[in-house]
N, C-alpha and C positions, 0 to 999 in steps of 0.2 A: 599250550598253557593259556589260561584264560586272561582277558581284559577286566579289572577288579572295578566294580561300581564304588564310587566317590561317594555321590549323592544323589537324591531324590526329589526332584519338586515336583510336589503333589498337583495331580488332577484337583480343581473345585467339585466340591458334591454335586451329584446329580440331582436335578429338581424337575419337578412337573406342574404346572401351573394348576391351581384348585387344589392341590394334593400337597400335605404334610411331608417334610423331610426329618428325619430323625438325626437329630447329635446326641454324641455322649461321650462323656470325659472320664478320666480313670479317678479311683479315689485320690489321689493326690493334687487332682487338676494339673497334671504336667502334660497329658497327651489328649488330643480329639480324635474320635472314632466316626468315619463316616463312609459310604457309601457311592462310589461314582464309576459308572460304567460297570464292567464286569469284574471291577477290583476293590478290596476295603484298603483306605488308607489311614495308616496311624499316623496324626502329625501333631510334633511338637507346638504346642500353644506359645511359649515364650519365644522359640527360635521356627518359624511355621516352613524354611528352609529345610529342615531335617523331617524326614517320613520313612515310614514303613509301608510296603506293598504287600497285600496279600491278594495272589492269583489264582485260587483254586476253585473257585466258581467258576461254571461253564457258562451262566446264563447272567441278565443283567443283577446285579447286586441290589437290595432294598433299605437295608438296616444292619448296622454294627452297634453293638452293646458290650462296654468292659463287664467283667463280673467284679462283684464288690473288693473280692481279693485282689484284683489287679493283676493276675496271672494268665487270664484266658480272654479268649472275645468269642461272643456267639455273633454268627452273620447270617443274615436268609437272602434268598434270592427270588426272580420272578417264578422259579418254576415250584415255589413252596419246599425247598430246601435248605436245611439249619446245619451251618457248619459251627465247630467247637474248636476253635485253635490257639495255641500256645503266642501269647504277645509279648514274652520276655525272652524268650530262646531264639529258635531258629525258625519260627513259625509254622510248626509241624501241627497238622491238623489231627484234633484227639476224636473226633466224631462226627458222622454226617448222617442228619435223619429228616427223614421226608413225612412233613407236618400236615399240610395242606396240599390240592393239586391246584393252586393257584398263587398269588404273589403274596409272601410275608411282608406284613405292614409294619410292625413291631414285634419287640423281644422284650422281656423282662426277666432279672436273676432275681432268686432270694437271699436275703441277706447273709446266709451260708456260702452261699458261692455252689449250690449243691444242685438247684432246681431252675428249670427255663419254661416260660410260659411264651408260647409263639402264637401271634394271630394274625389273620390275613384273609385273602378272600378264596373260599373253596367250593366243593360242591356238596363233600358228605358233612364237613365240617368246617368251623371258621377259626378253631385254633385248639391247642394242645398241651398238655403240661409233661415234660419229661424231666428225668435227671441226665445231667449234663454229662455224664461219663458214659453211662449205658444206654442211653433213649428209653429207659423203662418209663411207663405211665405211671403218674402220681397225680392225677385228678384229670377230670374232664371238664372242656372249658363250652358250657351249654349257656344256652337262654338268647341267643342270637338268631335272626332271621337274615341278615344280610351283612356282609363284609364289617369284620372289627378294624378300626383305624389305630387304636391305641390299647396299651396293655400297662398296668403299674404292681407292683408286690411290694407290700408293707415289708419294712426291714427287720419288722420286730415280732416276737409272739406275743398273743396268737397270729399266726399268719394270715393275711388276707390278703385277695386281690381283686384287681377291678379292670374291665373290659368295657370299650363302649367302641360304636360304629355308626355305618350308614342307615339302621333302623332307628336311630335317635333312643337308643334304648343304653341306659349304664346298667351292667350286671356285677352284683357283689358276690364274691366266692369266699368261703370259708376254707382253710386249709392248715396243715397237708395231711393227706391227698386233698386237693381243691375240688370242694363241690358247689355247686348254685345254691346261695343264699337269698338273694333279694334280684329282682329286676325293677330297675327305677325308668319310666317309659313317660312321666310327665313334665320334665324339665327343662328337656332341650326340645326344640321344635324344627331344628334341620340336624344336617350331620354333626355328629361329636369327632373330632378330631383329635384331642387330647387329653387324657388323665396324669393323673399323679400323686402318690402318696407322699406327704411330707416327710422328710428325714426322720424327724422325731414319732411318725406313725400316727401323728394325733388327728391330722385333717386330710382328706382327699378333694382334691380339685377336678374340674371338667370342664371344659371348653371346645366351641365348636362353629360350625357354620351359622348359625344364627347370632353370634356375637356376645352369645350369653357365657358367665362365667359362675357356676355354680359350685358350692363347698359343701363337704359331708363331714360325717363323724368318722375317722380312719378305722375305729375298732368296731363300730355298729352298721355302718352306712347311711345311719340317719340322716337327712339332708337339713344342713344347717340355716341354707339362706342363698340368696342370689344376690352376685355385688356389681357393682360398675355398670349399670346399664346406660345406652347410648355412649359409654365411654369409646369403644372401639367402632370405627364406620364400616368397617369389613370384616370376613370371616376371622376367626381366631385360630390360629394353626397348630400352635405350639404351645405349650407351655412348663415350666422348670422352677424346681424349688431353691431358695437361698439355703446353704448348711445349717443357719441356726433356726430353720421351720418357721419363721415371721414372715416371711416375704415371699413372694413367687415373681415369676417374669412370665411375660405373653408376648408373642407375635402375632403379627396381623397383617391380611390383605392390605389393610390401609395405608402400609408401609412404615407403621410405627411398631416399637417394642416398648413394653409400659412395664414400671415395678409395681406391684400393689403391697400393701401392707393389708395382710390377711385379718387381722384382728379387727382392725378398723374398715376394712372394704372400700379402701380408698388407694388412687395412685399417689405413688410416691415421687416417681420421676415418669418422662416420656422422651424417648426419642424419635424423630422422623427422618427416614433414610432417604436418602436420593435427593435431587436438587430443590430448592421450596418452590414450590407453587405446580410443581412437576407431577404428572399422575401416569408415569412411567411403569407400567406393570412390571419390568426388571427388578423395580425395587419393592416390590411385596415382600414382606417378610416372611417364610415358609416354615422356618425353623429358630430354635434358641436353645440354650444350654446355659446353667449357671455353675460353673466347676467348683466343685467342692474340693477343700483342702487348701484354697487359697486364701492369701490375707489382702488382696489389693482391689476386691469385691468387683472383679472382672467378670463379663456376660459375654457370650459368645453367639450373635444371630446371623442367620444366613438369609441373604436374598435370592429372589427368583434367578437372578443374573448368574448365582452362584459364589458371589462376594460372602467373605467371612467378615463381619463387623466386629471389633472387638469395643466395647463398649463398657465404660468405668462408671459404677455408681456414684454419681454427683460432679459428674463433667458433663457438658450439654453436647460434645461433638465425639465421635466415635475416636480411639485412641489410635486403631491403624484399621485399615481396610486391606484385606488379603486377597488378590484377584489371581485368575488363572483360567484354565480352559477347562469347559465340561463337556466337550465331544472331541473327537478323534483331531490330534495336531497333524495336518498333511503337508505342513510346508514348513521350513527352517533356513533362514541365513542369519548373518552378523554384519555387526557394525564396527568400529572403531572411533572414539572422538579423537581430537587433537591431543587431548591430555591421557591418552591411551587404555581409557576406560573400555572396556571391552562390554557389548549388549548381544543378546541373542534377540533374534525377532521371529515369533511362529504364528503360524495361522492356521485355522481351524475349519472343521466342517461346517461350522453354523456362520463362519464368515467374521470370526473374530481375531483380531490383530494382537498379540502383545509384546511387549520388550520384557527383556530378563536381565535384571543385573548381575553377570557374571559373579562379582566378587560377595555377592550378598545374597543369590537365590529369589530376589524380591520381583514379583513381575506387577506389571502395570498396563492395562487396557489402553490402548491409542484411542483417543478423542478424536470426536469429530464424525464427517459423514462416512462411516464403515460399510464393509462389503455385507450382504444380506445373503449370501450363499458360501458352498465350499471355497476354501482359497487354495487355488491352483499351484501359485508360485509365488514366491518372494526373491527380490533380489537386489543386491545393496551395491548401489554406484561407487566406481573403483577411482573417480577423480575427487572424492572428498566433498560432493557438494551437499553432504547431510541427507540425503533422501533414499529411504527404503522404495522400492516399486513392488506393488503386488496385484495378482490378477485371479480374478474367482469366476465362478460359473455363474453370478449376475452379469456375465460378458463385460466387465468394464476392467480397465488398466487406472489403478489408484496411487497415489505417491503419498508417504508420511516422513513429516519433517522430523528427522532423529533427534534433534536437540529439546524440540517440544512435544514428544511424542504424539502429533496430531496429525491427523490426515488434513493435506494441503485447501482441498476442493476441487482441485484439477484431476477431474475424472475424463476418461475417454472410454468413448463405446467400442467396443473390439467388434468385427465383422462374424466372428464365430465364437464358441466354446475356446477357452484358452486351455491350453495344454502345460505350458513352461512359459517363465519369463527369463531373461538375462539382460543384465546391463554392462556395457563397455566403456570405453572412456569417457561419453558423451553421449551415448546412444542406447535406447532402451528397446530390444528385440521381444516380442510376444509371439509365440508359438501357439497357431489356433488350428483349427480343423479344416479352415481355408488355406493357410500358408503362414509367412511369417511375416507380421507387421511391424513397421520400423518408427519408432518415435524420439522425439529431439524437443527437449524442455516442454514435455507434455503433449506435444503437439505432432500428429502423425504425418512421417514426410516419405513413405513408400511402402511398397510389398516387395515381397518376393515369393515366388511360385516354383518349391520344388519339384523333384518329378514324383516324390510320395507323399501320402498323408505324414505332417509333422507330427512327431511324437516326444521330443524333446528340443532344446534350443542351448546353447552355453556360448559366452562370450568372453575373451581377455585381450584387453586393449582395443586394436582395431581388425583382430581377428575373431570369426564365429563358427560355431559348428551348429550344424541342423542335422539330427537323428530323423530318420524314417520311418515308418511302416514296415517298408520293404528290406530293412536291415542295413542299410546303407548310411553312412554319413557324409556330407558335404561341408569342407573346410570352404569358406568366404572371407573375403575382405571387406571390412564395413565401410561406406562412405556415406555421407550426410543422408542420403535418401533411398540407396539399394545395396544390395549385397552382391559381390561377384565372385561367382564360383573358383577356386583355385584347384582343389584336388577332392577327388572321391573315395571315399573309403568303404568296401565291403566287409562289414566287422563281422558278420555272423549269419547263421540262417535264423533267426530271431529277431523282431521287431526292436528298436532299439527302445529304452527307458529311461535312462539317464546319462547325462554327460557331465564331463568336468577336465578344464583344461590346468598345467600344473601352474604354479606362481610364475615361472617365467616364461609360459605360452608355449615352449618347445614340445610338449607332449600332452595328449588328448588321452583321457580315461573313458571308456565306454561301457555301460552297462545293458545288459539285454532282459528280456521277458523272461527267461528262463532261468537266468540267475548266473549268466557269465559276465565276468570281468576283464575286460581287455585294455591295453595300453597300445596307442599309435604315435609314430613322430608326426609333428605338424608339419613341417617341412615339405616333406616327399609321401606321406602316407605310409611308410613302412611299418610292420609291425613289431614293437618291443615284447609284446609277451601275451599269450592267451592260453596261459597254465591255470588263472584264478576260476576254478570253475566249483566250489563246495557249496556254493547257497543253492538252494532248491526251489525257489520261487523268483518273482521278478525283483529284479533291482530296482529299488527306490531313488536312491541317492548314493553318490559317491564323493569325496572330499580328499584333497591333497593336503600334506602338512607344510608348514613354511616352508621348508628345505626342498619338497618335491621328492624326496625318498621313500616315504610311506603313505598309502592311499588305504581311506576307511571305507565301507562299504556295508550300507543297510537293506534289507530286504524284507517283502512280506512273510517271510520264513522264520522273522522275529528275531532274526541273528544279527550281529553285527561282526564284520572280520577287519582285521587290518593286516593288508599285504606289504612287503617288504619288494623294492624295485631292485636292491642290489642281490639281494637272497629270496629269489621267487619261489623257493619250495619252502619258504618258513611263512609263518602267518600266525596271529593271534585270533583269538575267537571270543565275541561274548554272547552266551545262549539264551535264547527266550529272553532277550533285552527289553522286548516290548511285548506285552500281551496284545497277540494278532496281527502283529507287524510292526516292523521300523519304517517311518515315513521321511526321517531326515537325519543326516550325520554332519558335524561341523567339526573342524579341530580348532581347539583353544588356545589362546596365545601362550607360546612358550613350547608346543609340540608335544607334550606328553599327556595332554586331557582330550578326550572327544565329548560334544555334547550329541546326545540324540535324543528322538521326539518319535512317538508314535500312536496308535491306535488308543493306547489308554489314556491319551490327554495328558500324559507327565512328561517332564524333561527331566533326562538323566545323564549326571556326568560320571565320565569312567576314565580309570588311570590306566595308562598303555605304557608298558614297561617291558626290558627284554627283547626288542625287536629294533635293528638297525636299518 
């Protein structure tokens, strides 16, 4: 019986410095589509905690565009493949087409939702025009000598298209079938990053690294003139039109988003993102979309950090900022406040730590002096001090104030690369390649050298478990400055990869590198069960429910299993829970839901029923 997916808290869009990132909204202005890792996410604009994930691409995804009809999405990846899929029903793939033998940079649909032009970086060609349902050729995209960064199709007849790229050349096409009409080489002096036809088809706009904005006649391609010289102080990465075709919005590396009056050629409004006076590259604006079909004048811009900024025309500050992870989430823990509010904490490959409000799915990045590399472990204190401890491959132990969601500044340098972290009553244990380091109140108080290289640590009260490369686990008593070994467990033939004490501390669950899950009595080291062998790859995380009757396990095999201690032959399974691997599982309050994280940078919540 499967575990059912209740919600997906989506990953943030993937971004690359010095490169535009494409955002797309559907015709009703209800959903946002973007590429993240090897997935495409479709996300509710009004409720960003509601999302869908498309996982059929085998390579890094680069762009996704809704069809004007709203029934399909076309998405491209780094290998030159375009996939067209149903975004209303089950997400079924309708077509897969190889366009160029390089990265797809942009896609455009025609107004009939029949034809797609895909452009990018290829060897034989830089773009192609096909029918969405059969892949038949309906035009050639010629006239470029370097990669194409952006493409747009006029939504009215006569059909027109424009494409522009690194050769500083804007090419105008007549269609359909689309044929080369004009090449305009003398307007931009650097890479062109964005082109777009106005919704009424009257005007075409182009923007680029030279900070210039050019306007053209939408029907003939004749240049109308340049506007806004010196307004932007950095490359302009993206442009998007308002639904009335009177205004458009630009996003720039100078951290600004500007609305322009197309006829007057003047800025109507400007936002500067990030802290005042800051020059943080994370705040560069690399994408923007003006969702049509809405009445609230909302625009959405994308920061290089992956933050989605909700900007409303006429208001000076963002309405909200949607945060999350862009890279693989590598660790997971949880905290509960005195008010019983539940929060998940996640750490990712790039050092980012975020908190997630379980009731709303909203994420907030931890402020302060954060990690600079792979977060190898997160642990919540058990005595209610309001601290989360994190370790990362910058070889530091850091703590986060749960209430303020801010790093406290008390960083401890570790003696080696951390593998795992655990928190007991008042002691924090860090498993490193050298052994176990013991900390209290942010200060190191001792070391423990086990028999084998440490692979995992766990703690409950004043008891600790230390797992090793030699497949043994040592049960130890924690004192202020040392660990005293009490019991040795020879768990399996494989290195230990995950450990978890039951809530009452009487049982220890052990996961190994081959995918086995075993349970032992803590008091005497006796075996409770070794029957749970359904995983086919390394166990990355295990977690007990509040009553200690069920155990959840996540693995690199992409699956989540829930096991019953009372009925050891029964289990539930969530197959392909996270593309390319599950990295963390945790039970939510109430005991009927599980949160999971993985390599797809998403957080997912699962409903567990039918197992006692």
